[in-house]
C-alpha positions in Angstrom: -22.8 0.8 8.4 -23.0 1.8 4.8 -20.6 0.1 2.4 -17.8 2.5 1.3 -18.1 3.8 -2.2 -15.6 2.5 -4.7 -14.7 4.6 -7.7 -14.1 2.8 -11.0 -13.6 4.5 -14.4 -14.1 3.0 -17.8 -12.2 4.1 -20.9 -13.7 5.3 -24.1 -11.0 3.5 -26.1 -12.0 0.1 -24.8 -15.0 0.1 -27.0 -13.4 -0.3 -30.4 -14.3 -2.5 -33.4 -10.9 -4.2 -33.3 -7.2 -3.3 -32.9 -6.2 -4.1 -36.5 -2.6 -4.8 -37.5 -2.1 -8.5 -37.0 -5.6 -9.0 -35.8 -9.0 -8.0 -37.2 -10.0 -4.4 -37.2 -13.7 -5.1 -37.6 -14.5 -8.0 -35.3 -17.1 -5.8 -33.6 -18.7 -3.8 -36.4 -21.4 -2.4 -34.1 -18.6 -0.5 -32.3 -17.3 1.4 -35.3 -17.1 5.1 -34.6 -20.0 5.8 -37.0 -22.1 3.3 -35.1 -21.0 4.1 -31.5 -19.8 7.5 -30.5 -18.7 8.6 -27.0 -22.3 9.4 -26.0 -23.3 5.9 -27.1 -20.6 4.4 -25.0 -21.7 6.3 -21.9 -25.3 5.0 -22.4 -24.0 1.5 -23.1 -22.0 1.6 -19.8 -25.2 2.7 -17.9 -27.4 0.1 -19.5 -25.2 -3.0 -19.9 -22.4 -2.7 -17.3 -23.7 -0.6 -14.3 -26.6 -3.1 -13.5 -24.1 -5.9 -13.2 -22.0 -4.2 -10.5 -22.4 -3.9 -6.7 -24.3 -0.9 -5.5 -21.3 0.6 -3.8 -19.5 1.2 -7.1 -19.6 4.7 -8.7 -18.6 4.9 -12.3 -16.5 7.4 -14.2 -15.4 7.9 -17.8 -12.0 8.5 -19.4 -11.4 10.3 -22.7 -8.6 11.5 -25.0 -8.7 15.0 -26.4 -9.1 15.6 -29.3 -9.8 12.1 -30.8 -12.6 11.1 -28.5 -13.8 14.4 -27.3 -13.3 17.9 -28.7 -15.0 21.3 -28.5 -17.8 20.3 -30.8 -18.7 17.0 -29.1 -18.0 17.9 -25.4 -21.4 19.5 -24.6 -23.3 16.4 -25.6 -20.8 14.1 -23.9 -21.1 16.1 -20.7 -24.9 16.0 -20.9 -24.8 12.2 -21.3 -22.6 11.9 -18.2 -24.8 14.1 -16.1 -27.9 12.2 -17.3 -26.4 8.8 -16.5 -24.6 9.8 -13.3 -21.3 8.8 -14.7 -18.6 11.3 -13.8 -15.6 12.6 -15.8 -12.7 10.7 -14.1 -9.8 11.3 -16.5 -9.0 13.5 -19.5 -5.7 13.2 -21.4 -4.4 15.2 -24.3 -3.8 12.6 -27.0 -0.6 14.0 -28.2 0.6 10.6 -29.5 -2.1 10.8 -32.1 -0.6 13.9 -33.7 3.1 14.2 -32.8 5.7 11.5 -33.6 8.9 13.4 -32.8 8.7 14.0 -29.1 5.6 16.1 -28.6 6.2 18.7 -25.8 9.7 17.3 -25.5 10.4 17.7 -29.2 13.6 19.3 -30.5 11.5 20.6 -33.4 10.2 24.0 -32.1 7.1 23.9 -34.2 6.0 20.5 -33.1 6.7 21.4 -29.4 4.6 24.5 -29.7 1.7 22.7 -31.3 1.8 19.9 -28.7 1.8 22.5 -25.9 -1.2 24.2 -27.3 -3.0 20.9 -27.6 -2.5 20.4 -23.8 -3.8 23.8 -23.0 -6.9 23.3 -25.0 -7.5 20.1 -23.2 -7.4 22.0 -19.9 -9.8 24.5 -21.2 -12.2 21.7 -22.2 -12.0 20.2 -18.7 -12.9 23.5 -17.1 -15.3 24.4 -19.8 -18.1 22.2 -21.2 -16.9 19.1 -19.3 -17.0 20.9 -15.9 -20.6 19.9 -15.2 -19.7 16.2 -15.4 -17.1 16.4 -12.6 -17.9 14.6 -9.3 -19.4 17.0 -6.8 -16.7 16.0 -4.2 -13.5 18.0 -5.0 -11.5 15.1 -3.7 -12.8 13.0 -6.6 -12.2 15.6 -9.3 -10.8 14.3 -12.6 -7.2 13.5 -13.2 -5.5 15.3 -16.1 -3.1 12.6 -17.3 0.0 13.2 -19.3 0.8 9.9 -21.0 4.4 9.7 -22.2 3.5 8.0 -25.5 4.9 11.0 -27.5 7.8 11.8 -25.2 10.2 9.3 -26.9 13.1 8.8 -29.1 14.9 6.2 -31.1 18.5 7.6 -31.3 21.0 7.5 -28.5 22.4 11.1 -28.5 23.4 13.7 -25.9 20.3 15.7 -27.1 18.1 13.4 -24.9 18.9 15.7 -22.0 17.7 18.7 -24.0 14.4 16.8 -24.6 14.1 16.2 -20.9 14.7 20.0 -20.3 12.0 20.8 -22.8 9.6 18.4 -21.1 10.2 20.0 -17.7 9.6 23.5 -19.0 6.5 22.5 -20.9 4.8 20.6 -18.1 5.7 23.4 -15.7 3.9 25.8 -18.0 0.9 23.5 -18.2 0.7 23.2 -14.4 0.8 27.0 -14.0 -1.9 27.4 -16.6 -4.1 24.8 -14.8 -3.5 26.6 -11.5 -4.8 29.8 -12.9 -7.9 28.0 -14.1 -8.6 26.9 -10.5 -6.1 24.3 -9.5 -8.9 21.7 -9.0 -7.7 19.0 -11.3 -5.3 16.3 -10.2 -2.3 16.0 -12.6 -0.7 12.7 -13.2 2.1 11.3 -15.4 1.5 7.8 -16.8 4.9 6.1 -17.2 5.6 3.6 -19.9 9.0 2.0 -20.9 8.3 1.8 -24.6 5.5 2.4 -27.2 5.1 4.5 -29.2 9.0 4.8 -29.3 11.7 2.3 -28.5 12.8 4.5 -25.6 10.7 6.9 -23.5 11.3 9.8 -21.2 9.7 9.0 -17.8 9.5 5.2 -18.3 8.9 4.2 -14.6 7.0 5.3 -11.6 10.3 6.3 -9.9 11.2 8.5 -12.9 7.8 10.3 -12.8 8.2 10.9 -9.1 11.7 12.4 -9.6 10.3 14.5 -12.4 7.8 16.3 -10.2 10.4 16.9 -7.6 12.6 18.5 -10.2 9.7 20.6 -11.4 9.1 22.0 -7.9 12.8 22.7 -7.4 13.3 24.4 -10.7 10.0 26.1 -11.5 8.3 26.4 -8.1 4.6 25.6 -7.6 2.9 23.1 -5.4 3.3 19.4 -5.6 -0.2 18.9 -4.2 -2.5 17.0 -6.5 0.4 16.0 -8.7 1.7 12.5 -9.1 1.5 9.3 -11.0 -1.1 7.3 -12.9 0.5 3.9 -12.5 -0.6 1.3 -15.0 0.0 -2.2 -13.7 0.7 -3.6 -17.1 3.3 -0.9 -17.9 5.3 -1.9 -14.8 5.0 -5.6 -15.8 6.2 -4.9 -19.3 9.6 -3.9 -18.0 9.7 -6.6 -15.4 9.1 -4.2 -12.4 7.0 -4.8 -9.4 3.7 -2.8 -9.3 3.4 -3.6 -5.6 6.6 -1.7 -4.8 5.6 1.0 -7.3 2.6 1.5 -5.1 4.7 1.8 -2.0 6.8 4.5 -3.7 3.7 6.5 -4.8 2.2 6.3 -1.3 5.5 7.4 0.3 5.5 10.4 -1.9 1.8 11.2 -1.5 1.6 11.0 -5.3 -1.1 8.5 -6.1 -3.6 10.5 -8.1 -5.1 7.8 -10.3 -4.6 4.1 -11.1 -4.9 2.0 -14.3 -5.8 -1.5 -13.3 -4.9 -4.0 -15.9 -2.4 -6.7 -16.6 0.0 -8.2 -19.0 -1.2 -11.4 -17.5 2.0 -13.2 -16.8 1.7 -13.3 -13.0 -1.4 -15.4 -12.6 -0.1 -18.5 -14.3 -3.0 -18.6 -16.8 -2.8 -15.7 -19.2 0.4 -15.3 -21.2 2.4 -12.1 -21.5 4.9 -10.3 -19.3 8.3 -8.6 -19.5 9.5 -8.1 -23.0 6.0 -8.4 -24.5 3.9 -5.6 -26.1 1.1 -3.9 -24.2 -1.6 -6.6 -24.0 -4.1 -4.7 -21.8 -5.9 -7.5 -20.1 -8.3 -6.6 -17.4 -7.6 -7.0 -13.7 -6.4 -10.5 -12.7 -7.0 -12.1 -9.4 -3.6 -12.7 -8.0 -1.5 -12.1 -4.9 0.1 -8.9 -6.2 -3.3 -7.3 -6.6 -4.4 -8.4 -3.2 -1.3 -6.8 -1.8 -1.9 -3.5 -3.7 -5.5 -3.5 -2.6 -4.5 -3.7 1.0 -1.8 -1.0 0.7 -4.2 1.5 -0.9 -7.0 0.7 1.6 -4.6 1.4 4.5 -3.6 4.7 2.9 -7.3 5.6 2.5 -6.9 6.0 -1.3 -10.5 6.8 -2.4 -10.0 8.2 -5.9 -10.6 6.8 -9.4 -9.4 3.3 -10.4 -9.4 3.1 -14.2 -9.7 0.0 -16.3 -7.4 0.7 -19.3 -8.1 -2.5 -21.1 -8.8 -4.0 -24.5 -11.2 -6.7 -25.5 -9.6 -9.8 -26.9 -9.2 -9.8 -30.7 -11.7 -12.6 -30.9 -14.4 -11.1 -28.6 -17.9 -10.2 -29.9 -19.7 -7.2 -28.4 -21.3 -9.2 -25.5 -18.0 -10.8 -24.6 -16.2 -7.5 -24.7 -18.7 -5.9 -22.3 -18.4 -8.9 -20.1 -14.6 -8.4 -19.9 -15.2 -4.9 -18.4 -17.6 -6.3 -15.8 -15.1 -9.0 -14.9 -12.3 -6.6 -14.5 -14.2 -4.4 -12.1 -15.5 -7.3 -10.1 -12.0 -8.9 -10.0 -10.6 -5.7 -8.3 -13.5 -5.6 -5.8 -12.9 -9.3 -5.1 -9.2 -8.6 -4.4 -10.2 -5.7 -2.2 -12.6 -7.8 -0.1 -10.0 -10.5 0.4 -7.3 -7.9 1.3 -9.6 -6.5 4.0 -9.8 -9.8 5.9 -6.1 -10.8 5.4 -4.6 -11.4 8.9 -1.8 -8.8 8.6 -0.6 -9.3 12.1 -0.2 -13.1 11.5 1.5 -12.3 8.2 4.1 -10.1 10.0 4.5 -12.7 12.7 5.4 -15.4 10.1 7.8 -13.0 8.2 9.5 -12.0 11.5 10.1 -15.7 12.3 11.3 -16.3 8.7 8.4 -18.6 8.2 8.0 -17.5 4.6 6.2 -20.6 3.4 3.5 -19.9 6.0 3.3 -16.3 4.8 2.9 -17.6 1.3 0.1 -19.9 2.5 -1.7 -16.8 3.9 -1.4 -14.9 0.6 -2.5 -17.9 -1.4 -5.6 -18.3 0.8 -6.4 -14.6 0.2 -6.2 -15.3 -3.6 -8.6 -18.2 -3.1 -10.9 -16.0 -1.1 -10.8 -13.4 -3.8 -11.8 -15.9 -6.4 -14.8 -16.9 -4.3 -15.7 -13.3 -3.8 -15.6 -12.8 -7.6 -17.8 -15.9 -8.2 -20.4 -14.7 -5.8 -20.5 -11.2 -7.3 -20.4 -12.4 -10.9 -23.4 -14.7 -10.3 -25.3 -11.8 -8.9 
């Protein structure tokens, strides 16, 4: 029996020269934009990352419009993806790069209009020059992600509800525009509790699910192919449980994309966690990720799993590439361990209130996952 394909997507923004701010902005000079553009990243992934992965893995690419891809650069980027066999997995309008006062939720009419137009141009780009880079299977079409980084505020006023109303109207308009283009994209909201504002509209998976329900009630349209791009680290930032977030998404049929990463606090090794800023470690091998892997396998989730991660501020180029490889292999290792987890025995222990024995089973799965990782990493 052939091994089932596993879709992993890699983000353009991972390949940066350094974050800057309190850490160096030039630790990896070879990755400055003038030295490494999006086409160069695609070729780097093909040459340096793909050969280190199991054969069942298909790779995708994630981009922001219009900072990482635009009308001028899209044709060459699409050609590079076709040439390398790397598909467009995610496109997102990078409104946060342009709009600091709410974007499409803004109470400033001119900002709101400009942000809406940015989103429509991104849809046009997906159906235009980037269309050739989509996966041939419609069920693996790209996700058009609306990240809430610009949908925020820093003043507690009754006008927040008006911002929410603006957001609903604008997203409904974008969904109708995309439907007229063909309705082939999956549309996902990526929740985040803070950054780039102290408070955000749609901060949690639950709030994103409610939002799409309200959209269907008030504006009509189908809820098919609409849902959530859950980022594990964003749930961790606010002290929520990304395992239960997964349950909510699956119950709603709203899992359209995933961002696999971690704040790091839940493996007992890497520091971070609730109340910390967005650290963007790669996937960690831990019990929570084994649980999520089992949940999505049982639900037959077969879409893109993105690695929204950053190299460490002290990594050179080789180490930064290795982080991406490790993240992908870590998820595959958790998936393999989840597949052999004795679920019936787990339920038996829990039904008998033998929670320590249930814990032992999950810990054994984590040990198994680490062994799987070691085997794959060594090649």
